[in-house]
Backbone bond lengths (Angstrom), bond angles and torsions (degrees), N, CA, C in turn:
res aa  C-N    CA-C-N  psi(-1)  N-CA   C-N-CA  omega(-1)  CA-C   N-CA-C  phi
1 M - - - 1.455 - - 1.526 108.22 -
2 S 1.310 115.40 137.97 1.460 119.16 -179.73 1.528 110.68 -81.62
3 D 1.341 115.62 166.90 1.464 120.53 177.15 1.521 111.32 -65.45
4 S 1.323 116.17 -29.10 1.468 119.92 -178.45 1.529 108.84 -104.47
5 Y 1.339 115.36 59.35 1.462 119.62 -175.47 1.522 112.36 -61.94
6 Q 1.329 118.49 -29.50 1.463 119.33 178.32 1.523 110.55 -66.95
7 A 1.321 117.35 -43.37 1.466 121.01 177.07 1.523 109.67 -65.05
8 D 1.326 116.69 -38.10 1.458 120.68 179.15 1.528 110.82 -66.16
9 D 1.330 117.23 -41.39 1.466 120.89 177.49 1.522 111.08 -63.53
10 L 1.327 116.65 -41.76 1.463 120.36 177.56 1.528 110.07 -62.64
11 A 1.308 116.78 -45.12 1.470 120.72 179.21 1.529 110.50 -61.99
12 R 1.316 117.26 -38.17 1.469 121.23 177.91 1.527 110.46 -62.58
13 L 1.321 117.42 -44.50 1.468 120.83 178.99 1.524 111.39 -64.57
14 I 1.317 116.83 -41.40 1.469 120.32 178.38 1.527 109.84 -64.17
15 A 1.327 116.97 -41.11 1.466 120.48 178.05 1.525 111.18 -63.23
16 L 1.331 116.91 -40.76 1.463 120.19 177.56 1.531 111.35 -63.61
17 E 1.319 117.04 -41.00 1.464 120.04 177.32 1.521 110.81 -64.04
18 H 1.319 116.76 -41.85 1.461 120.12 178.39 1.531 110.53 -62.58
19 A 1.329 116.46 -43.85 1.466 120.39 178.08 1.528 110.17 -62.55
20 F 1.335 117.73 -43.11 1.462 120.66 177.25 1.519 110.50 -58.50
21 N 1.336 116.69 -48.69 1.466 120.46 -178.59 1.522 110.91 -58.88
22 S 1.311 116.51 -45.56 1.461 120.80 -178.64 1.525 111.72 -65.52
23 L 1.329 116.96 -45.74 1.462 120.42 179.71 1.526 112.01 -67.88
24 A 1.317 116.56 -36.34 1.466 119.57 177.23 1.524 110.37 -64.01
25 L 1.326 117.22 -41.61 1.466 120.52 178.62 1.526 110.93 -65.66
26 I 1.328 117.33 -44.67 1.464 120.39 178.82 1.520 110.72 -61.05
27 S 1.318 116.67 -45.90 1.464 121.16 179.46 1.528 111.15 -62.72
28 A 1.325 116.42 -45.26 1.471 120.01 179.45 1.522 110.98 -64.28
29 S 1.316 117.34 -38.40 1.466 120.60 179.60 1.523 110.95 -66.70
30 N 1.325 117.47 -40.78 1.464 120.55 176.38 1.525 110.69 -64.19
31 F 1.323 116.47 -44.52 1.458 120.88 177.60 1.526 110.57 -60.92
32 A 1.320 116.20 -43.69 1.467 120.74 -179.68 1.522 111.06 -60.47
33 F 1.317 116.68 -42.29 1.467 120.57 179.11 1.524 110.25 -60.95
34 L 1.335 117.25 -46.86 1.457 121.41 -178.31 1.532 112.52 -69.12
35 A 1.334 116.61 -31.90 1.466 121.10 -177.63 1.528 112.21 -93.95
36 N 1.331 116.38 2.60 1.468 121.57 -179.48 1.532 111.49 55.39
37 T 1.318 114.84 50.51 1.458 121.37 177.56 1.525 108.05 -135.49
38 T 1.301 117.59 -170.12 1.471 120.74 -179.21 1.528 110.23 -99.20
39 P 1.327 116.48 155.96 1.468 118.83 174.23 1.533 112.11 -57.43
40 S 1.336 117.66 -36.73 1.475 119.93 179.17 1.521 111.60 -62.29
41 A 1.326 116.74 -41.30 1.466 120.22 178.63 1.525 110.32 -65.94
42 A 1.316 116.68 -39.63 1.461 120.34 178.78 1.528 111.02 -66.14
43 V 1.332 117.28 -41.37 1.465 120.55 177.88 1.527 109.97 -61.48
44 A 1.321 117.18 -42.17 1.469 120.41 178.98 1.529 110.77 -60.81
45 Q 1.327 116.09 -39.84 1.458 119.87 179.21 1.532 110.49 -68.77
46 F 1.320 117.13 -45.07 1.469 120.93 177.88 1.524 110.32 -59.61
47 R 1.338 115.40 -43.73 1.466 120.91 -178.24 1.525 110.60 -57.58
48 Q 1.299 116.79 -46.91 1.457 120.81 -177.57 1.528 110.94 -62.03
49 V 1.315 116.59 -42.41 1.461 120.88 -179.69 1.527 111.23 -65.83
50 V 1.329 116.42 -45.95 1.468 120.24 -178.01 1.528 110.76 -66.86
51 E 1.332 116.98 -45.88 1.464 119.23 -178.96 1.528 111.73 -64.13
52 S 1.322 117.58 -38.90 1.462 119.16 -179.87 1.528 111.45 -70.60
53 S 1.323 117.54 -26.74 1.469 120.00 -179.48 1.528 112.13 -67.45
54 V 1.328 117.28 -19.97 1.466 120.57 177.41 1.531 109.95 -61.52
55 Y 1.318 116.89 -28.98 1.461 121.34 -176.98 1.526 113.03 -92.62
56 D 1.345 117.56 -2.52 1.460 120.80 -178.35 1.518 112.76 -66.24
57 S 1.314 115.91 -33.02 1.454 120.11 -178.98 1.518 108.90 -102.29
58 G 1.306 116.06 130.97 1.452 120.48 -178.97 1.514 113.71 -87.22
59 D 1.329 117.51 3.59 1.459 119.17 -174.72 1.528 114.11 -92.44
60 M 1.333 117.76 1.27 1.462 120.37 179.42 1.535 108.70 -92.96
61 P 1.330 117.75 127.35 1.473 119.31 178.57 1.531 111.02 -58.74
62 K 1.314 116.72 147.35 1.474 122.71 -177.08 1.525 112.16 -57.31
63 E 1.340 116.83 -38.33 1.468 119.82 -179.83 1.530 110.51 -64.55
64 V 1.323 115.97 -39.07 1.467 120.55 179.55 1.528 109.40 -70.46
65 Q 1.326 117.12 -40.57 1.474 120.64 176.44 1.527 110.54 -55.56
66 A 1.313 116.33 -45.05 1.467 120.54 -179.19 1.529 111.04 -62.80
67 L 1.317 117.42 -41.83 1.462 121.17 178.81 1.528 111.28 -66.85
68 V 1.331 116.40 -42.66 1.470 120.43 178.20 1.524 109.57 -61.46
69 R 1.313 116.03 -42.96 1.471 120.13 179.88 1.534 111.02 -61.37
70 E 1.319 117.15 -41.26 1.474 120.62 177.81 1.524 111.19 -62.55
71 H 1.327 116.42 -43.79 1.463 120.12 -179.94 1.533 110.69 -65.66
72 L 1.325 116.53 -43.28 1.466 119.46 178.46 1.526 111.24 -62.53
73 K 1.322 116.89 -39.08 1.459 120.13 178.57 1.522 110.47 -60.56
74 R 1.318 115.90 -47.73 1.465 120.21 -179.87 1.525 111.10 -61.62
75 M 1.327 116.08 -43.07 1.463 119.76 -178.78 1.531 110.78 -66.91
76 F 1.325 117.48 -44.75 1.458 119.71 179.92 1.526 112.22 -71.20
77 D 1.324 118.01 -27.32 1.466 119.68 172.60 1.529 109.65 -60.48
78 Q 1.324 116.19 -41.53 1.468 120.63 178.88 1.531 110.61 -66.28
79 V 1.321 117.46 -43.68 1.470 120.67 178.99 1.529 109.93 -63.73
80 A 1.333 117.24 -39.12 1.471 120.51 178.43 1.523 111.12 -63.06
81 T 1.320 117.04 -38.77 1.466 120.54 176.71 1.526 110.18 -64.07
82 M 1.306 116.84 -43.29 1.463 120.98 177.84 1.530 110.29 -62.70
83 A 1.340 117.15 -39.27 1.467 121.61 -178.18 1.527 111.57 -65.31
84 K 1.327 117.13 -33.33 1.466 119.58 177.68 1.522 110.60 -59.13
85 H 1.317 116.15 -37.92 1.474 120.21 177.05 1.539 109.58 -69.77
86 A 1.304 116.61 -39.19 1.468 120.09 178.73 1.522 111.68 -66.24
87 D 1.335 116.58 -30.52 1.466 119.91 177.96 1.532 111.88 -59.16
88 Q 1.305 116.12 -26.94 1.465 120.81 -177.26 1.523 111.91 -76.13
89 G 1.321 116.84 -13.16 1.448 121.04 177.68 1.520 112.96 77.87
90 V 1.307 114.11 -174.48 1.470 120.57 -179.61 1.502 108.72 -84.97
91 R 1.295 115.41 132.27 1.462 121.00 178.47 1.524 108.45 -110.84
92 H 1.306 115.71 133.22 1.459 120.78 178.27 1.511 108.62 -103.98
93 S 1.334 116.11 140.93 1.468 120.82 -179.13 1.499 111.23 -74.06
């Protein structure tokens, strides 16, 4: 453990969010290709499924549910922004 474990923990969480965003975009793009749709449409579908799954279990306190929902919204907002760029496809120079 480093001396600045709080900074290290924060960096770990940011790295996990970045990995989630990247993997979510890759997964949505693959799904979009197979379903003949756009990455943005796939992200919207994934978002709805993931956000609704927070309510599937009744054992999470309401305050925690609200916080999780806020974090998921922020994360999926970022993935949706990334998907808009993916919608444009590959551009060759």
